[in-house]
LUMLUMDREN-2810 file (N, C-alpha, C; in Angstrom, 1 decimal):
<atoms>
<atom><aa>M</aa><ch>A</ch><at>N</at><xx>0.8</xx><yy>-1.2</yy><zz>0.0</zz></atom>
<atom><aa>M</aa><ch>A</ch><at>CA</at><xx>0.0</xx><yy>0.0</yy><zz>0.0</zz></atom>
<atom><aa>M</aa><ch>A</ch><at>C</at><xx>0.9</xx><yy>1.3</yy><zz>0.0</zz></atom>
<atom><aa>E</aa><ch>A</ch><at>N</at><xx>0.4</xx><yy>2.3</yy><zz>-0.6</zz></atom>
<atom><aa>E</aa><ch>A</ch><at>CA</at><xx>1.1</xx><yy>3.6</yy><zz>-0.6</zz></atom>
<atom><aa>E</aa><ch>A</ch><at>C</at><xx>1.0</xx><yy>4.2</yy><zz>0.7</zz></atom>
<atom><aa>P</aa><ch>A</ch><at>N</at><xx>2.2</xx><yy>4.7</yy><zz>1.2</zz></atom>
<atom><aa>P</aa><ch>A</ch><at>CA</at><xx>2.2</xx><yy>5.4</yy><zz>2.5</zz></atom>
<atom><aa>P</aa><ch>A</ch><at>C</at><xx>1.1</xx><yy>6.5</yy><zz>2.6</zz></atom>
<atom><aa>E</aa><ch>A</ch><at>N</at><xx>0.9</xx><yy>7.3</yy><zz>1.5</zz></atom>
<atom><aa>E</aa><ch>A</ch><at>CA</at><xx>-0.1</xx><yy>8.4</yy><zz>1.5</zz></atom>
<atom><aa>E</aa><ch>A</ch><at>C</at><xx>-1.4</xx><yy>7.8</yy><zz>1.7</zz></atom>
<atom><aa>F</aa><ch>A</ch><at>N</at><xx>-1.7</xx><yy>6.6</yy><zz>1.1</zz></atom>
<atom><aa>F</aa><ch>A</ch><at>CA</at><xx>-3.0</xx><yy>6.0</yy><zz>1.3</zz></atom>
<atom><aa>F</aa><ch>A</ch><at>C</at><xx>-3.2</xx><yy>5.7</yy><zz>2.8</zz></atom>
<atom><aa>L</aa><ch>A</ch><at>N</at><xx>-2.2</xx><yy>5.3</yy><zz>3.5</zz></atom>
<atom><aa>L</aa><ch>A</ch><at>CA</at><xx>-2.3</xx><yy>5.0</yy><zz>4.9</zz></atom>
<atom><aa>L</aa><ch>A</ch><at>C</at><xx>-2.6</xx><yy>6.3</yy><zz>5.7</zz></atom>
<atom><aa>Y</aa><ch>A</ch><at>N</at><xx>-1.9</xx><yy>7.3</yy><zz>5.3</zz></atom>
<atom><aa>Y</aa><ch>A</ch><at>CA</at><xx>-2.1</xx><yy>8.6</yy><zz>6.0</zz></atom>
<atom><aa>Y</aa><ch>A</ch><at>C</at><xx>-3.5</xx><yy>9.1</yy><zz>5.8</zz></atom>
<atom><aa>D</aa><ch>A</ch><at>N</at><xx>-4.0</xx><yy>9.0</yy><zz>4.6</zz></atom>
<atom><aa>D</aa><ch>A</ch><at>CA</at><xx>-5.4</xx><yy>9.4</yy><zz>4.3</zz></atom>
<atom><aa>D</aa><ch>A</ch><at>C</at><xx>-6.4</xx><yy>8.6</yy><zz>5.0</zz></atom>
<atom><aa>L</aa><ch>A</ch><at>N</at><xx>-6.1</xx><yy>7.3</yy><zz>5.1</zz></atom>
<atom><aa>L</aa><ch>A</ch><at>CA</at><xx>-7.0</xx><yy>6.3</yy><zz>5.7</zz></atom>
<atom><aa>L</aa><ch>A</ch><at>C</at><xx>-7.1</xx><yy>6.6</yy><zz>7.2</zz></atom>
<atom><aa>L</aa><ch>A</ch><at>N</at><xx>-6.0</xx><yy>6.8</yy><zz>7.8</zz></atom>
<atom><aa>L</aa><ch>A</ch><at>CA</at><xx>-5.9</xx><yy>7.0</yy><zz>9.2</zz></atom>
<atom><aa>L</aa><ch>A</ch><at>C</at><xx>-6.1</xx><yy>8.5</yy><zz>9.6</zz></atom>
<atom><aa>Q</aa><ch>A</ch><at>N</at><xx>-6.2</xx><yy>9.4</yy><zz>8.6</zz></atom>
<atom><aa>Q</aa><ch>A</ch><at>CA</at><xx>-6.3</xx><yy>10.8</yy><zz>8.8</zz></atom>
<atom><aa>Q</aa><ch>A</ch><at>C</at><xx>-5.3</xx><yy>11.3</yy><zz>9.7</zz></atom>
<atom><aa>L</aa><ch>A</ch><at>N</at><xx>-4.0</xx><yy>10.9</yy><zz>9.5</zz></atom>
<atom><aa>L</aa><ch>A</ch><at>CA</at><xx>-2.9</xx><yy>11.4</yy><zz>10.3</zz></atom>
<atom><aa>L</aa><ch>A</ch><at>C</at><xx>-2.1</xx><yy>12.5</yy><zz>9.5</zz></atom>
<atom><aa>P</aa><ch>A</ch><at>N</at><xx>-1.6</xx><yy>13.4</yy><zz>10.2</zz></atom>
<atom><aa>P</aa><ch>A</ch><at>CA</at><xx>-0.7</xx><yy>14.4</yy><zz>9.5</zz></atom>
<atom><aa>P</aa><ch>A</ch><at>C</at><xx>0.5</xx><yy>13.7</yy><zz>9.0</zz></atom>
<atom><aa>K</aa><ch>A</ch><at>N</at><xx>1.1</xx><yy>14.3</yy><zz>8.0</zz></atom>
<atom><aa>K</aa><ch>A</ch><at>CA</at><xx>2.3</xx><yy>13.7</yy><zz>7.4</zz></atom>
<atom><aa>K</aa><ch>A</ch><at>C</at><xx>3.5</xx><yy>13.5</yy><zz>8.3</zz></atom>
<atom><aa>G</aa><ch>A</ch><at>N</at><xx>3.6</xx><yy>14.3</yy><zz>9.4</zz></atom>
<atom><aa>G</aa><ch>A</ch><at>CA</at><xx>4.7</xx><yy>14.2</yy><zz>10.3</zz></atom>
<atom><aa>G</aa><ch>A</ch><at>C</at><xx>4.5</xx><yy>13.0</yy><zz>11.3</zz></atom>
<atom><aa>V</aa><ch>A</ch><at>N</at><xx>3.4</xx><yy>12.4</yy><zz>11.3</zz></atom>
<atom><aa>V</aa><ch>A</ch><at>CA</at><xx>3.1</xx><yy>11.3</yy><zz>12.2</zz></atom>
<atom><aa>V</aa><ch>A</ch><at>C</at><xx>3.4</xx><yy>10.0</yy><zz>11.5</zz></atom>
<atom><aa>E</aa><ch>A</ch><at>N</at><xx>4.1</xx><yy>9.1</yy><zz>12.2</zz></atom>
<atom><aa>E</aa><ch>A</ch><at>CA</at><xx>4.4</xx><yy>7.8</yy><zz>11.6</zz></atom>
<atom><aa>E</aa><ch>A</ch><at>C</at><xx>3.2</xx><yy>6.9</yy><zz>11.7</zz></atom>
<atom><aa>P</aa><ch>A</ch><at>N</at><xx>2.8</xx><yy>6.2</yy><zz>10.7</zz></atom>
<atom><aa>P</aa><ch>A</ch><at>CA</at><xx>1.7</xx><yy>5.2</yy><zz>10.8</zz></atom>
<atom><aa>P</aa><ch>A</ch><at>C</at><xx>2.1</xx><yy>4.1</yy><zz>11.8</zz></atom>
<atom><aa>P</aa><ch>A</ch><at>N</at><xx>1.1</xx><yy>3.5</yy><zz>12.4</zz></atom>
<atom><aa>P</aa><ch>A</ch><at>CA</at><xx>1.4</xx><yy>2.4</yy><zz>13.4</zz></atom>
<atom><aa>P</aa><ch>A</ch><at>C</at><xx>2.0</xx><yy>1.2</yy><zz>12.7</zz></atom>
<atom><aa>A</aa><ch>A</ch><at>N</at><xx>2.6</xx><yy>0.3</yy><zz>13.5</zz></atom>
<atom><aa>A</aa><ch>A</ch><at>CA</at><xx>3.2</xx><yy>-0.9</yy><zz>12.9</zz></atom>
<atom><aa>A</aa><ch>A</ch><at>C</at><xx>2.1</xx><yy>-1.7</yy><zz>12.2</zz></atom>
<atom><aa>E</aa><ch>A</ch><at>N</at><xx>2.5</xx><yy>-2.5</yy><zz>11.2</zz></atom>
<atom><aa>E</aa><ch>A</ch><at>CA</at><xx>1.6</xx><yy>-3.2</yy><zz>10.4</zz></atom>
<atom><aa>E</aa><ch>A</ch><at>C</at><xx>0.6</xx><yy>-4.1</yy><zz>11.2</zz></atom>
<atom><aa>E</aa><ch>A</ch><at>N</at><xx>1.1</xx><yy>-4.7</yy><zz>12.3</zz></atom>
<atom><aa>E</aa><ch>A</ch><at>CA</at><xx>0.3</xx><yy>-5.5</yy><zz>13.1</zz></atom>
<atom><aa>E</aa><ch>A</ch><at>C</at><xx>-0.8</xx><yy>-4.7</yy><zz>13.8</zz></atom>
<atom><aa>E</aa><ch>A</ch><at>N</at><xx>-0.4</xx><yy>-3.5</yy><zz>14.3</zz></atom>
<atom><aa>E</aa><ch>A</ch><at>CA</at><xx>-1.4</xx><yy>-2.6</yy><zz>14.9</zz></atom>
<atom><aa>E</aa><ch>A</ch><at>C</at><xx>-2.3</xx><yy>-2.1</yy><zz>13.9</zz></atom>
<atom><aa>L</aa><ch>A</ch><at>N</at><xx>-1.8</xx><yy>-1.8</yy><zz>12.7</zz></atom>
<atom><aa>L</aa><ch>A</ch><at>CA</at><xx>-2.6</xx><yy>-1.2</yy><zz>11.6</zz></atom>
<atom><aa>L</aa><ch>A</ch><at>C</at><xx>-3.7</xx><yy>-2.2</yy><zz>11.2</zz></atom>
<atom><aa>S</aa><ch>A</ch><at>N</at><xx>-3.3</xx><yy>-3.5</yy><zz>11.1</zz></atom>
<atom><aa>S</aa><ch>A</ch><at>CA</at><xx>-4.3</xx><yy>-4.5</yy><zz>10.7</zz></atom>
<atom><aa>S</aa><ch>A</ch><at>C</at><xx>-5.4</xx><yy>-4.6</yy><zz>11.7</zz></atom>
<atom><aa>K</aa><ch>A</ch><at>N</at><xx>-5.1</xx><yy>-4.5</yy><zz>13.0</zz></atom>
<atom><aa>K</aa><ch>A</ch><at>CA</at><xx>-6.1</xx><yy>-4.5</yy><zz>14.1</zz></atom>
<atom><aa>K</aa><ch>A</ch><at>C</at><xx>-7.0</xx><yy>-3.3</yy><zz>13.9</zz></atom>
<atom><aa>E</aa><ch>A</ch><at>N</at><xx>-6.5</xx><yy>-2.2</yy><zz>13.5</zz></atom>
<atom><aa>E</aa><ch>A</ch><at>CA</at><xx>-7.3</xx><yy>-1.0</yy><zz>13.3</zz></atom>
<atom><aa>E</aa><ch>A</ch><at>C</at><xx>-8.2</xx><yy>-1.1</yy><zz>12.1</zz></atom>
<atom><aa>L</aa><ch>A</ch><at>N</at><xx>-7.7</xx><yy>-1.7</yy><zz>11.0</zz></atom>
<atom><aa>L</aa><ch>A</ch><at>CA</at><xx>-8.4</xx><yy>-1.8</yy><zz>9.8</zz></atom>
<atom><aa>L</aa><ch>A</ch><at>C</at><xx>-9.4</xx><yy>-2.9</yy><zz>9.8</zz></atom>
<atom><aa>E</aa><ch>A</ch><at>N</at><xx>-9.2</xx><yy>-4.0</yy><zz>10.5</zz></atom>
<atom><aa>E</aa><ch>A</ch><at>CA</at><xx>-10.1</xx><yy>-5.1</yy><zz>10.5</zz></atom>
<atom><aa>E</aa><ch>A</ch><at>C</at><xx>-11.5</xx><yy>-4.8</yy><zz>10.7</zz></atom>
<atom><aa>P</aa><ch>A</ch><at>N</at><xx>-11.9</xx><yy>-4.0</yy><zz>11.7</zz></atom>
<atom><aa>P</aa><ch>A</ch><at>CA</at><xx>-13.3</xx><yy>-3.6</yy><zz>11.9</zz></atom>
<atom><aa>P</aa><ch>A</ch><at>C</at><xx>-13.8</xx><yy>-2.7</yy><zz>10.8</zz></atom>
<atom><aa>L</aa><ch>A</ch><at>N</at><xx>-12.9</xx><yy>-1.9</yy><zz>10.2</zz></atom>
<atom><aa>L</aa><ch>A</ch><at>CA</at><xx>-13.4</xx><yy>-1.0</yy><zz>9.1</zz></atom>
<atom><aa>L</aa><ch>A</ch><at>C</at><xx>-13.7</xx><yy>-1.8</yy><zz>7.9</zz></atom>
<atom><aa>L</aa><ch>A</ch><at>N</at><xx>-12.9</xx><yy>-2.9</yy><zz>7.6</zz></atom>
<atom><aa>L</aa><ch>A</ch><at>CA</at><xx>-13.0</xx><yy>-3.7</yy><zz>6.4</zz></atom>
<atom><aa>L</aa><ch>A</ch><at>C</at><xx>-14.2</xx><yy>-4.6</yy><zz>6.5</zz></atom>
<atom><aa>S</aa><ch>A</ch><at>N</at><xx>-14.6</xx><yy>-4.9</yy><zz>7.8</zz></atom>
<atom><aa>S</aa><ch>A</ch><at>CA</at><xx>-15.7</xx><yy>-5.9</yy><zz>8.0</zz></atom>
<atom><aa>S</aa><ch>A</ch><at>C</at><xx>-17.1</xx><yy>-5.2</yy><zz>8.0</zz></atom>
<atom><aa>R</aa><ch>A</ch><at>N</at><xx>-17.1</xx><yy>-3.9</yy><zz>7.8</zz></atom>
<atom><aa>R</aa><ch>A</ch><at>CA</at><xx>-18.4</xx><yy>-3.2</yy><zz>7.8</zz></atom>
<atom><aa>R</aa><ch>A</ch><at>C</at><xx>-19.2</xx><yy>-3.6</yy><zz>6.6</zz></atom>
</atoms>
């Protein structure tokens, strides 16, 4: 996935690092199961 996609998805400012993939998958799982 593109880093910008992750930033847009998580609505994080560019200066903030996205969470680790494992944490990210936990965050995305409920969103994808809607």
